[in-house]
DRENPA-3360 file (N, C-alpha, C; in nm, 2 decimals, always signed):
BEGIN
1 = MIPKSSAP = +8.94/+3.90/-9.29/+8.89/+3.77/-9.34/+8.78/+3.72/-9.25 ~ +8.68/+3.67/-9.32/+8.56/+3.62/-9.24/+8.59/+3.48/-9.18 ~ +8.58/+3.46/-9.05/+8.60/+3.33/-8.99/+8.51/+3.23/-9.06 ~ +8.56/+3.11/-9.08/+8.48/+3.01/-9.15/+8.37/+2.95/-9.06 ~ +8.38/+2.97/-8.93/+8.27/+2.92/-8.84/+8.15/+3.01/-8.86 ~ +8.03/+2.95/-8.86/+7.91/+3.02/-8.88/+7.84/+3.06/-8.75 ~ +7.91/+3.03/-8.64/+7.84/+3.06/-8.51/+7.82/+3.21/-8.49 ~ +7.71/+3.25/-8.44/+7.69/+3.39/-8.41/+7.79/+3.45/-8.32;
9 = DITSGDNA = +7.83/+3.58/-8.34/+7.93/+3.65/-8.26/+7.87/+3.78/-8.23 ~ +7.76/+3.79/-8.16/+7.70/+3.91/-8.12/+7.71/+3.92/-7.97 ~ +7.77/+4.03/-7.92/+7.80/+4.05/-7.78/+7.73/+4.17/-7.73 ~ +7.72/+4.18/-7.60/+7.66/+4.29/-7.53/+7.76/+4.37/-7.46 ~ +7.76/+4.51/-7.48/+7.85/+4.59/-7.40/+7.99/+4.57/-7.44 ~ +8.08/+4.61/-7.34/+8.22/+4.60/-7.36/+8.28/+4.47/-7.33 ~ +8.20/+4.38/-7.26/+8.25/+4.25/-7.22/+8.23/+4.15/-7.33 ~ +8.33/+4.12/-7.41/+8.31/+4.03/-7.52/+8.27/+3.89/-7.48;
17 = SSKIEINI = +8.29/+3.85/-7.35/+8.25/+3.72/-7.31/+8.11/+3.72/-7.26 ~ +8.04/+3.83/-7.26/+7.90/+3.84/-7.22/+7.81/+3.83/-7.34 ~ +7.76/+3.71/-7.36/+7.68/+3.69/-7.48/+7.53/+3.71/-7.45 ~ +7.46/+3.77/-7.53/+7.31/+3.79/-7.52/+7.24/+3.73/-7.64 ~ +7.12/+3.69/-7.62/+7.04/+3.64/-7.73/+6.97/+3.76/-7.80 ~ +7.00/+3.77/-7.93/+6.94/+3.87/-8.01/+6.87/+3.80/-8.13 ~ +6.75/+3.85/-8.16/+6.67/+3.80/-8.27/+6.73/+3.84/-8.40 ~ +6.81/+3.75/-8.47/+6.87/+3.79/-8.59/+6.78/+3.78/-8.71;
25 = PRHLAIIM = +6.77/+3.88/-8.79/+6.68/+3.86/-8.91/+6.74/+3.76/-9.01 ~ +6.65/+3.68/-9.07/+6.70/+3.59/-9.17/+6.75/+3.67/-9.29 ~ +6.68/+3.77/-9.33/+6.72/+3.85/-9.45/+6.73/+4.00/-9.40 ~ +6.84/+4.06/-9.42/+6.87/+4.20/-9.39/+6.89/+4.27/-9.52 ~ +6.82/+4.38/-9.53/+6.84/+4.47/-9.65/+6.89/+4.60/-9.60 ~ +6.98/+4.66/-9.67/+7.04/+4.79/-9.63/+7.05/+4.89/-9.75 ~ +7.00/+5.01/-9.72/+7.01/+5.12/-9.81/+7.13/+5.20/-9.76 ~ +7.24/+5.20/-9.83/+7.37/+5.25/-9.78/+7.38/+5.40/-9.81;
33 = DGNNRWAK = +7.34/+5.49/-9.72/+7.32/+5.63/-9.75/+7.42/+5.71/-9.67 ~ +7.48/+5.81/-9.73/+7.57/+5.91/-9.65/+7.71/+5.91/-9.69 ~ +7.75/+5.84/-9.80/+7.89/+5.85/-9.84/+7.94/+5.99/-9.88 ~ +7.86/+6.06/-9.95/+7.91/+6.20/-9.99/+7.91/+6.29/-9.87 ~ +7.81/+6.28/-9.78/+7.81/+6.36/-9.66/+7.92/+6.33/-9.57 ~ +7.96/+6.20/-9.56/+8.07/+6.16/-9.48/+8.20/+6.23/-9.53 ~ +8.22/+6.23/-9.67/+8.34/+6.28/-9.73/+8.34/+6.44/-9.70 ~ +8.23/+6.50/-9.72/+8.22/+6.65/-9.69/+8.26/+6.68/-9.55;
41 = RHGLEGNL = +8.20/+6.60/-9.46/+8.22/+6.62/-9.31/+8.37/+6.61/-9.28 ~ +8.44/+6.52/-9.35/+8.59/+6.50/-9.33/+8.68/+6.58/-9.42 ~ +8.62/+6.67/-9.50/+8.69/+6.76/-9.59/+8.76/+6.68/-9.70 ~ +8.69/+6.58/-9.75/+8.75/+6.49/-9.85/+8.66/+6.50/-9.98 ~ +8.72/+6.45/-10.09/+8.64/+6.44/-10.21/+8.54/+6.33/-10.20 ~ +8.43/+6.34/-10.27/+8.32/+6.25/-10.26/+8.36/+6.10/-10.30 ~ +8.45/+6.09/-10.39/+8.49/+5.95/-10.43/+8.55/+5.88/-10.31 ~ +8.62/+5.95/-10.22/+8.68/+5.88/-10.10/+8.57/+5.84/-10.01;
49 = GHKKGAEA = +8.46/+5.91/-10.01/+8.35/+5.86/-9.93/+8.30/+5.73/-9.98 ~ +8.29/+5.71/-10.11/+8.24/+5.59/-10.17/+8.34/+5.47/-10.14 ~ +8.47/+5.51/-10.14/+8.57/+5.40/-10.11/+8.56/+5.36/-9.96 ~ +8.54/+5.46/-9.88/+8.52/+5.42/-9.74/+8.39/+5.34/-9.72 ~ +8.29/+5.38/-9.80/+8.17/+5.30/-9.79/+8.19/+5.16/-9.84 ~ +8.27/+5.13/-9.93/+8.30/+5.00/-9.98/+8.37/+4.92/-9.87 ~ +8.45/+4.98/-9.78/+8.51/+4.91/-9.67/+8.40/+4.87/-9.57 ~ +8.30/+4.96/-9.55/+8.19/+4.93/-9.46/+8.11/+4.81/-9.51;
57 = VRNTVEHC = +8.09/+4.80/-9.65/+8.02/+4.68/-9.70/+8.10/+4.56/-9.67 ~ +8.23/+4.56/-9.69/+8.31/+4.44/-9.65/+8.29/+4.40/-9.51 ~ +8.30/+4.50/-9.42/+8.29/+4.47/-9.28/+8.15/+4.42/-9.24 ~ +8.05/+4.47/-9.31/+7.91/+4.43/-9.28/+7.88/+4.29/-9.33 ~ +7.94/+4.25/-9.44/+7.93/+4.11/-9.49/+7.99/+4.02/-9.38 ~ +8.10/+4.06/-9.33/+8.17/+3.97/-9.23/+8.09/+3.96/-9.11 ~ +8.04/+4.07/-9.05/+7.96/+4.07/-8.93/+7.83/+3.99/-8.95 ~ +7.76/+4.01/-9.06/+7.64/+3.93/-9.09/+7.66/+3.78/-9.10;
65 = AQAGVEVL = +7.77/+3.75/-9.16/+7.80/+3.60/-9.17/+7.83/+3.55/-9.04 ~ +7.90/+3.62/-8.95/+7.93/+3.58/-8.82/+7.80/+3.56/-8.73 ~ +7.71/+3.65/-8.76/+7.58/+3.65/-8.68/+7.48/+3.55/-8.72 ~ +7.50/+3.49/-8.84/+7.41/+3.39/-8.88/+7.30/+3.44/-8.97 ~ +7.31/+3.57/-9.03/+7.22/+3.62/-9.13/+7.22/+3.53/-9.25 ~ +7.10/+3.49/-9.30/+7.10/+3.40/-9.42/+7.12/+3.48/-9.55 ~ +7.06/+3.60/-9.56/+7.06/+3.68/-9.68/+7.09/+3.82/-9.64 ~ +7.19/+3.88/-9.71/+7.22/+4.03/-9.70/+7.20/+4.09/-9.83;
73 = TVYAFSSE = +7.11/+4.19/-9.84/+7.10/+4.26/-9.97/+7.13/+4.41/-9.95 ~ +7.22/+4.46/-10.03/+7.26/+4.60/-10.02/+7.22/+4.67/-10.15 ~ +7.17/+4.80/-10.13/+7.13/+4.88/-10.25/+7.26/+4.96/-10.29 ~ +7.33/+4.91/-10.39/+7.46/+4.97/-10.43/+7.44/+5.08/-10.53 ~ +7.35/+5.06/-10.63/+7.33/+5.16/-10.73/+7.19/+5.15/-10.79 ~ +7.11/+5.26/-10.77/+6.97/+5.25/-10.81/+6.96/+5.29/-10.96 ~ +6.85/+5.26/-11.02/+6.82/+5.30/-11.15/+6.82/+5.45/-11.17 ~ +6.80/+5.52/-11.06/+6.80/+5.67/-11.06/+6.94/+5.73/-11.04;
81 = NWRRPENE = +7.03/+5.65/-11.00/+7.17/+5.70/-10.97/+7.24/+5.74/-11.09 ~ +7.19/+5.70/-11.21/+7.26/+5.75/-11.34/+7.25/+5.90/-11.35 ~ +7.15/+5.96/-11.28/+7.14/+6.11/-11.28/+7.25/+6.19/-11.21 ~ +7.33/+6.12/-11.14/+7.44/+6.18/-11.06/+7.54/+6.23/-11.16 ~ +7.63/+6.32/-11.11/+7.74/+6.37/-11.20/+7.82/+6.26/-11.26 ~ +7.86/+6.28/-11.39/+7.92/+6.18/-11.47/+8.05/+6.13/-11.40 ~ +8.13/+6.22/-11.34/+8.25/+6.18/-11.28/+8.23/+6.09/-11.16 ~ +8.12/+6.12/-11.08/+8.08/+6.03/-10.97/+8.04/+5.89/-11.01;
89 = VNALMEIF = +7.96/+5.89/-11.12/+7.91/+5.76/-11.17/+8.03/+5.68/-11.22 ~ +8.13/+5.74/-11.29/+8.24/+5.67/-11.34/+8.33/+5.62/-11.22 ~ +8.34/+5.70/-11.12/+8.42/+5.66/-11.00/+8.35/+5.54/-10.93 ~ +8.22/+5.54/-10.93/+8.15/+5.43/-10.87/+8.17/+5.30/-10.95 ~ +8.17/+5.31/-11.08/+8.19/+5.19/-11.16/+8.33/+5.14/-11.14 ~ +8.43/+5.23/-11.12/+8.57/+5.18/-11.10/+8.58/+5.11/-10.96 ~ +8.52/+5.17/-10.86/+8.52/+5.11/-10.73/+8.45/+4.97/-10.73 ~ +8.34/+4.97/-10.81/+8.26/+4.84/-10.82/+8.35/+4.73/-10.88;
97 = LESLTAEV = +8.42/+4.77/-10.99/+8.50/+4.67/-11.06/+8.62/+4.63/-10.97 ~ +8.68/+4.72/-10.90/+8.79/+4.69/-10.81/+8.74/+4.60/-10.69 ~ +8.62/+4.63/-10.64/+8.57/+4.55/-10.53/+8.54/+4.40/-10.58 ~ +8.49/+4.39/-10.70/+8.47/+4.25/-10.75/+8.60/+4.17/-10.76 ~ +8.70/+4.24/-10.81/+8.83/+4.17/-10.83/+8.89/+4.13/-10.69 ~ +8.87/+4.22/-10.59/+8.94/+4.20/-10.47/+8.86/+4.11/-10.37 ~ +8.72/+4.12/-10.38/+8.64/+4.05/-10.27/+8.59/+3.92/-10.31 ~ +8.57/+3.89/-10.44/+8.50/+3.77/-10.48/+8.58/+3.64/-10.43;
105 = PMLHENNI = +8.71/+3.64/-10.44/+8.78/+3.52/-10.39/+8.76/+3.50/-10.24 ~ +8.75/+3.61/-10.16/+8.72/+3.60/-10.02/+8.58/+3.54/-10.00 ~ +8.48/+3.59/-10.08/+8.34/+3.54/-10.06/+8.34/+3.39/-10.09 ~ +8.41/+3.35/-10.20/+8.41/+3.21/-10.24/+8.48/+3.12/-10.13 ~ +8.59/+3.17/-10.07/+8.66/+3.10/-9.97/+8.57/+3.08/-9.85 ~ +8.49/+3.18/-9.82/+8.41/+3.17/-9.70/+8.26/+3.12/-9.72 ~ +8.24/+3.06/-9.84/+8.11/+2.99/-9.87/+8.00/+3.09/-9.87 ~ +8.02/+3.21/-9.93/+7.92/+3.31/-9.94/+7.88/+3.33/-10.09;
113 = CLRFIGDI = +7.75/+3.31/-10.12/+7.70/+3.32/-10.26/+7.68/+3.47/-10.30 ~ +7.73/+3.51/-10.41/+7.71/+3.65/-10.45/+7.61/+3.65/-10.57 ~ +7.51/+3.74/-10.55/+7.41/+3.75/-10.66/+7.38/+3.90/-10.68 ~ +7.35/+3.93/-10.81/+7.32/+4.07/-10.85/+7.17/+4.07/-10.89 ~ +7.10/+4.18/-10.85/+6.97/+4.20/-10.89/+6.96/+4.34/-10.96 ~ +6.88/+4.35/-11.06/+6.87/+4.47/-11.14/+6.90/+4.45/-11.29 ~ +6.89/+4.55/-11.37/+6.91/+4.55/-11.51/+7.06/+4.57/-11.54 ~ +7.13/+4.47/-11.55/+7.28/+4.49/-11.57/+7.32/+4.52/-11.71;
121 = SAFSPILR = +7.22/+4.52/-11.80/+7.25/+4.54/-11.94/+7.31/+4.68/-11.97 ~ +7.29/+4.77/-11.87/+7.33/+4.91/-11.89/+7.48/+4.93/-11.86 ~ +7.54/+4.83/-11.80/+7.68/+4.84/-11.76/+7.78/+4.80/-11.88 ~ +7.90/+4.83/-11.87/+8.00/+4.81/-11.97/+8.02/+4.66/-11.99 ~ +8.06/+4.61/-12.11/+8.08/+4.47/-12.13/+8.18/+4.40/-12.03 ~ +8.28/+4.47/-11.99/+8.38/+4.41/-11.90/+8.32/+4.40/-11.76 ~ +8.24/+4.49/-11.72/+8.18/+4.49/-11.59/+8.07/+4.38/-11.59 ~ +7.99/+4.37/-11.69/+7.89/+4.26/-11.70/+7.95/+4.13/-11.69;
129 = EKMQQSME = +8.06/+4.11/-11.77/+8.13/+3.98/-11.77/+8.19/+3.95/-11.63 ~ +8.24/+4.05/-11.56/+8.30/+4.03/-11.43/+8.18/+3.99/-11.33 ~ +8.07/+4.05/-11.34/+7.96/+4.02/-11.26/+7.91/+3.88/-11.28 ~ +7.89/+3.84/-11.40/+7.85/+3.71/-11.44/+7.94/+3.60/-11.39 ~ +8.07/+3.63/-11.40/+8.18/+3.53/-11.36/+8.18/+3.52/-11.21 ~ +8.16/+3.63/-11.14/+8.15/+3.63/-10.99/+8.04/+3.55/-10.94 ~ +7.92/+3.56/-11.00/+7.81/+3.48/-10.96/+7.83/+3.34/-10.99 ~ +7.89/+3.31/-11.10/+7.92/+3.17/-11.13/+8.03/+3.11/-11.03;
137 = DTKGSSRM = +8.13/+3.19/-11.00/+8.23/+3.14/-10.91/+8.18/+3.11/-10.77 ~ +8.07/+3.17/-10.72/+8.02/+3.16/-10.59/+7.89/+3.09/-10.58 ~ +7.84/+3.03/-10.69/+7.71/+2.98/-10.71/+7.68/+2.87/-10.61 ~ +7.77/+2.78/-10.58/+7.74/+2.67/-10.49/+7.76/+2.70/-10.34 ~ +7.79/+2.83/-10.31/+7.81/+2.86/-10.17/+7.68/+2.87/-10.09 ~ +7.68/+2.83/-9.97/+7.56/+2.81/-9.89/+7.55/+2.88/-9.76 ~ +7.66/+2.93/-9.71/+7.66/+2.99/-9.58/+7.57/+3.11/-9.57 ~ +7.59/+3.20/-9.67/+7.50/+3.32/-9.67/+7.49/+3.37/-9.82;
145 = TFAVAVNY = +7.38/+3.43/-9.85/+7.37/+3.49/-9.98/+7.39/+3.64/-9.97 ~ +7.48/+3.69/-10.05/+7.51/+3.84/-10.05/+7.46/+3.89/-10.18 ~ +7.35/+3.96/-10.18/+7.28/+4.02/-10.30/+7.31/+4.16/-10.31 ~ +7.35/+4.21/-10.43/+7.39/+4.34/-10.46/+7.29/+4.40/-10.56 ~ +7.21/+4.50/-10.52/+7.12/+4.56/-10.62/+7.19/+4.67/-10.70 ~ +7.20/+4.65/-10.83/+7.27/+4.75/-10.91/+7.18/+4.78/-11.03 ~ +7.18/+4.91/-11.07/+7.08/+4.96/-11.17/+6.94/+4.89/-11.14 ~ +6.91/+4.90/-11.01/+6.79/+4.83/-10.97/+6.68/+4.94/-10.92;
153 = GGQWDIAN = +6.56/+4.91/-10.95/+6.44/+4.98/-10.90/+6.33/+4.89/-10.87 ~ +6.26/+4.91/-10.76/+6.15/+4.83/-10.73/+6.04/+4.83/-10.83 ~ +6.01/+4.94/-10.89/+5.91/+4.95/-10.99/+5.95/+4.87/-11.11 ~ +6.07/+4.88/-11.15/+6.13/+4.80/-11.26/+6.11/+4.65/-11.23 ~ +6.14/+4.61/-11.11/+6.13/+4.47/-11.07/+5.99/+4.42/-11.09 ~ +5.89/+4.49/-11.04/+5.75/+4.45/-11.05/+5.70/+4.45/-11.19 ~ +5.74/+4.56/-11.27/+5.70/+4.56/-11.41/+5.77/+4.45/-11.49 ~ +5.89/+4.41/-11.46/+5.96/+4.30/-11.53/+5.89/+4.17/-11.50;
161 = AARILAEK = +5.85/+4.14/-11.38/+5.78/+4.02/-11.34/+5.64/+4.02/-11.42 ~ +5.57/+4.13/-11.42/+5.44/+4.14/-11.49/+5.46/+4.12/-11.64 ~ +5.57/+4.17/-11.70/+5.59/+4.15/-11.84/+5.61/+4.00/-11.87 ~ +5.69/+3.93/-11.78/+5.71/+3.79/-11.81/+5.58/+3.71/-11.81 ~ +5.49/+3.74/-11.71/+5.36/+3.68/-11.70/+5.27/+3.71/-11.82 ~ +5.28/+3.84/-11.86/+5.20/+3.89/-11.97/+5.24/+3.81/-12.10 ~ +5.37/+3.79/-12.12/+5.42/+3.72/-12.24/+5.37/+3.57/-12.23 ~ +5.36/+3.51/-12.11/+5.31/+3.38/-12.10/+5.16/+3.37/-12.14;
169 = VEAGEMKA = +5.09/+3.47/-12.09/+4.94/+3.48/-12.13/+4.93/+3.50/-12.28 ~ +5.01/+3.59/-12.34/+5.00/+3.61/-12.48/+5.03/+3.49/-12.56 ~ +5.13/+3.41/-12.51/+5.17/+3.29/-12.58/+5.07/+3.17/-12.56 ~ +4.97/+3.19/-12.48/+4.87/+3.09/-12.45/+4.92/+2.99/-12.35 ~ +5.02/+3.01/-12.28/+5.08/+2.92/-12.18/+5.00/+2.92/-12.05 ~ +4.92/+3.03/-12.03/+4.84/+3.04/-11.91/+4.73/+3.14/-11.93 ~ +4.63/+3.15/-11.84/+4.53/+3.25/-11.85/+4.55/+3.36/-11.76 ~ +4.50/+3.48/-11.79/+4.52/+3.60/-11.71/+4.46/+3.58/-11.57;
177 = SEVTPELM = +4.35/+3.50/-11.56/+4.29/+3.47/-11.44/+4.38/+3.39/-11.34 ~ +4.48/+3.33/-11.40/+4.57/+3.24/-11.32/+4.68/+3.32/-11.25 ~ +4.69/+3.45/-11.28/+4.80/+3.53/-11.22/+4.76/+3.56/-11.08 ~ +4.85/+3.53/-10.99/+4.84/+3.54/-10.85/+4.96/+3.61/-10.79 ~ +4.95/+3.66/-10.66/+5.07/+3.71/-10.60/+5.18/+3.60/-10.59 ~ +5.14/+3.48/-10.56/+5.24/+3.37/-10.55/+5.31/+3.35/-10.68 ~ +5.24/+3.36/-10.79/+5.30/+3.35/-10.92/+5.39/+3.46/-10.96 ~ +5.35/+3.58/-10.92/+5.44/+3.70/-10.94/+5.57/+3.68/-10.86;
185 = QQHISLGD = +5.55/+3.63/-10.74/+5.67/+3.61/-10.65/+5.78/+3.53/-10.72 ~ +5.74/+3.44/-10.80/+5.84/+3.35/-10.87/+5.92/+3.43/-10.97 ~ +5.88/+3.54/-11.01/+5.95/+3.62/-11.11/+6.01/+3.75/-11.06 ~ +5.99/+3.77/-10.93/+6.05/+3.89/-10.86/+6.19/+3.86/-10.82 ~ +6.28/+3.96/-10.83/+6.42/+3.94/-10.79/+6.42/+3.88/-10.64 ~ +6.51/+3.78/-10.63/+6.52/+3.71/-10.50/+6.40/+3.64/-10.45 ~ +6.30/+3.61/-10.55/+6.18/+3.55/-10.51/+6.19/+3.41/-10.45 ~ +6.31/+3.35/-10.47/+6.33/+3.22/-10.42/+6.38/+3.22/-10.28;
193 = LPPPDLCI = +6.40/+3.34/-10.22/+6.46/+3.36/-10.09/+6.36/+3.42/-10.00 ~ +6.38/+3.41/-9.87/+6.28/+3.48/-9.77/+6.29/+3.63/-9.79 ~ +6.17/+3.70/-9.78/+6.17/+3.84/-9.79/+6.25/+3.91/-9.68 ~ +6.29/+4.03/-9.70/+6.36/+4.10/-9.59/+6.28/+4.12/-9.46 ~ +6.34/+4.08/-9.35/+6.28/+4.10/-9.22/+6.31/+4.24/-9.17 ~ +6.42/+4.29/-9.20/+6.47/+4.42/-9.15/+6.53/+4.50/-9.26 ~ +6.50/+4.63/-9.28/+6.57/+4.71/-9.37/+6.63/+4.83/-9.29 ~ +6.76/+4.85/-9.31/+6.83/+4.96/-9.25/+6.86/+5.06/-9.35;
201 = RTSNEQRI = +6.83/+5.19/-9.32/+6.87/+5.30/-9.41/+6.95/+5.40/-9.32 ~ +7.08/+5.41/-9.35/+7.17/+5.49/-9.27/+7.14/+5.64/-9.30 ~ +7.20/+5.73/-9.22/+7.19/+5.87/-9.23/+7.06/+5.93/-9.19 ~ +6.97/+5.85/-9.14/+6.84/+5.90/-9.09/+6.75/+5.95/-9.20 ~ +6.77/+5.91/-9.33/+6.68/+5.95/-9.43/+6.57/+5.84/-9.43 ~ +6.45/+5.89/-9.41/+6.34/+5.79/-9.38/+6.25/+5.77/-9.51 ~ +6.31/+5.71/-9.60/+6.23/+5.67/-9.73/+6.30/+5.54/-9.78 ~ +6.24/+5.47/-9.87/+6.30/+5.35/-9.93/+6.35/+5.37/-10.07;
209 = SNFMLWQM = +6.32/+5.48/-10.13/+6.38/+5.51/-10.26/+6.37/+5.40/-10.37 ~ +6.25/+5.35/-10.38/+6.23/+5.25/-10.49/+6.31/+5.12/-10.47 ~ +6.33/+5.08/-10.35/+6.41/+4.96/-10.32/+6.32/+4.85/-10.28 ~ +6.32/+4.74/-10.35/+6.25/+4.62/-10.32/+6.10/+4.64/-10.27 ~ +6.03/+4.71/-10.35/+5.89/+4.75/-10.32/+5.80/+4.63/-10.29 ~ +5.81/+4.53/-10.38/+5.73/+4.41/-10.36/+5.78/+4.33/-10.24 ~ +5.90/+4.31/-10.22/+5.96/+4.22/-10.12/+5.94/+4.27/-9.98 ~ +5.93/+4.41/-9.96/+5.93/+4.46/-9.83/+5.79/+4.50/-9.78;
217 = AYTEFYFP = +5.69/+4.42/-9.82/+5.55/+4.44/-9.77/+5.54/+4.44/-9.62 ~ +5.61/+4.35/-9.55/+5.60/+4.34/-9.41/+5.74/+4.35/-9.34 ~ +5.83/+4.42/-9.40/+5.96/+4.45/-9.35/+5.96/+4.55/-9.24 ~ +6.04/+4.53/-9.14/+6.06/+4.63/-9.03/+6.17/+4.73/-9.08 ~ +6.15/+4.86/-9.05/+6.25/+4.96/-9.09/+6.32/+5.02/-8.97 ~ +6.44/+5.05/-9.00/+6.53/+5.11/-8.89/+6.61/+5.22/-8.96 ~ +6.61/+5.34/-8.90/+6.67/+5.46/-8.97/+6.77/+5.52/-8.87 ~ +6.89/+5.47/-8.85/+6.99/+5.53/-8.77/+7.05/+5.66/-8.83;
225 = EILWPDFD = +7.10/+5.75/-8.74/+7.16/+5.87/-8.79/+7.30/+5.85/-8.85 ~ +7.36/+5.74/-8.81/+7.50/+5.72/-8.86/+7.51/+5.72/-9.01 ~ +7.62/+5.78/-9.06/+7.64/+5.78/-9.21/+7.70/+5.64/-9.24 ~ +7.68/+5.60/-9.37/+7.71/+5.46/-9.40/+7.86/+5.43/-9.38 ~ +7.96/+5.51/-9.42/+8.10/+5.47/-9.40/+8.14/+5.44/-9.25 ~ +8.06/+5.50/-9.16/+8.08/+5.48/-9.01/+8.00/+5.36/-8.96 ~ +7.92/+5.29/-9.04/+7.84/+5.18/-8.99/+7.93/+5.06/-8.96 ~ +7.93/+5.02/-8.83/+8.02/+4.91/-8.79/+7.95/+4.81/-8.71;
233 = KDALQEAF = +8.02/+4.72/-8.65/+7.96/+4.61/-8.58/+7.87/+4.65/-8.47 ~ +7.91/+4.76/-8.39/+7.82/+4.81/-8.29/+7.69/+4.86/-8.34 ~ +7.70/+4.93/-8.46/+7.57/+4.98/-8.52/+7.48/+4.87/-8.57 ~ +7.55/+4.76/-8.62/+7.47/+4.65/-8.66/+7.40/+4.58/-8.54 ~ +7.47/+4.56/-8.43/+7.42/+4.50/-8.31/+7.30/+4.59/-8.26 ~ +7.31/+4.72/-8.26/+7.20/+4.80/-8.22/+7.08/+4.79/-8.30 ~ +7.10/+4.77/-8.43/+6.99/+4.75/-8.53/+6.92/+4.62/-8.49 ~ +7.00/+4.51/-8.47/+6.94/+4.38/-8.43/+6.87/+4.39/-8.30;
241 = REYGSRQR = +6.92/+4.47/-8.20/+6.85/+4.48/-8.08/+6.71/+4.55/-8.10 ~ +6.71/+4.65/-8.18/+6.59/+4.73/-8.20/+6.49/+4.63/-8.28 ~ +6.54/+4.56/-8.37/+6.45/+4.47/-8.45/+6.39/+4.36/-8.35 ~ +6.48/+4.31/-8.26/+6.43/+4.21/-8.17/+6.33/+4.26/-8.07 ~ +6.32/+4.39/-8.05/+6.22/+4.44/-7.95/+6.08/+4.46/-8.01 ~ +6.07/+4.44/-8.14/+5.94/+4.46/-8.21/+5.86/+4.33/-8.22 ~ +5.73/+4.35/-8.22/+5.65/+4.23/-8.23/+5.59/+4.23/-8.38 ~ +5.62/+4.13/-8.45/+5.58/+4.12/-8.59/+5.45/+4.04/-8.60;
249 = RFGRTSEQ = +5.34/+4.11/-8.64/+5.21/+4.05/-8.63/+5.16/+4.00/-8.76 ~ +5.21/+4.05/-8.88/+5.16/+4.00/-9.01/+5.01/+4.00/-9.02 ~ +4.94/+4.10/-8.97/+4.80/+4.11/-8.98/+4.72/+4.06/-8.86 ~ +4.79/+3.99/-8.77/+4.73/+3.93/-8.65/+4.73/+4.03/-8.54 ~ +4.66/+4.00/-8.43/+4.66/+4.08/-8.31/+4.77/+4.03/-8.22 ~ +4.81/+4.12/-8.12/+4.91/+4.09/-8.02/+4.87/+3.96/-7.94 ~ +4.74/+3.96/-7.91/+4.69/+3.84/-7.84/+4.71/+3.71/-7.91 ~ +4.68/+3.71/-8.04/+4.70/+3.59/-8.12/+4.85/+3.55/-8.12;
257 = IEEAEG = +4.94/+3.65/-8.14/+5.08/+3.62/-8.13/+5.12/+3.56/-8.00 ~ +5.08/+3.62/-7.89/+5.12/+3.57/-7.76/+5.06/+3.43/-7.74 ~ +4.94/+3.40/-7.78/+4.88/+3.27/-7.77/+4.96/+3.17/-7.85 ~ +5.00/+3.20/-7.97/+5.08/+3.11/-8.05/+5.21/+3.08/-7.99 ~ +5.27/+3.18/-7.93/+5.41/+3.17/-7.87/+5.40/+3.10/-7.74 ~ +5.28/+3.11/-7.67/+5.27/+3.05/-7.54/+5.24/+2.91/-7.54;
% end
């Protein structure tokens, strides 16, 4: 259960009483990679790797809420994942439905807002209904936003926003010359929230696989070797330490940053 206190709980080393200051990202994005490899490594069926991965999601939500992260976005099912074996896709859908049933009351109780991004029209009616109800149930929660990308692709996201603006131009509601990045932002998934500061991809796969292409223009990336089911609080703390060691310049020089901070 997630403690209701929103005070950060990030510690250094084995001494839990030794607190250190770590630069916590406002928005953390995670590509959860390695469930199947974890299962193979342990001599288990792939479905059990996904179930273990679901436990890691629950723990990560808890740790992020404790640390003071404002937005956590996880890549749960990409638009390309439909290409996987049918039995694996079906198992993923079952785990997804079970997780919604089990976890949404906990999210609501702990003031965490659940949002889904992606084209959910491809899912079964019962799953779509459960997703919509879950978002409605947690809509007023403000402690942290937990966004789950399902049947999501960054190219789809950008094309969808462009289509919306094109329809407005076609209807005479605006001119093509009025289209700006700021206007596109309004129609991109999670465009009302801060962009990801840090993206973690587990299992040391160093690519973003069509995830939040628009939103991650200035995101820091971190690629730990750990497989997703083994991702725990210590791994999260290490990611935050690495993130805190970097200087984010956003096009400026180091000297400009240091002058602004000094």
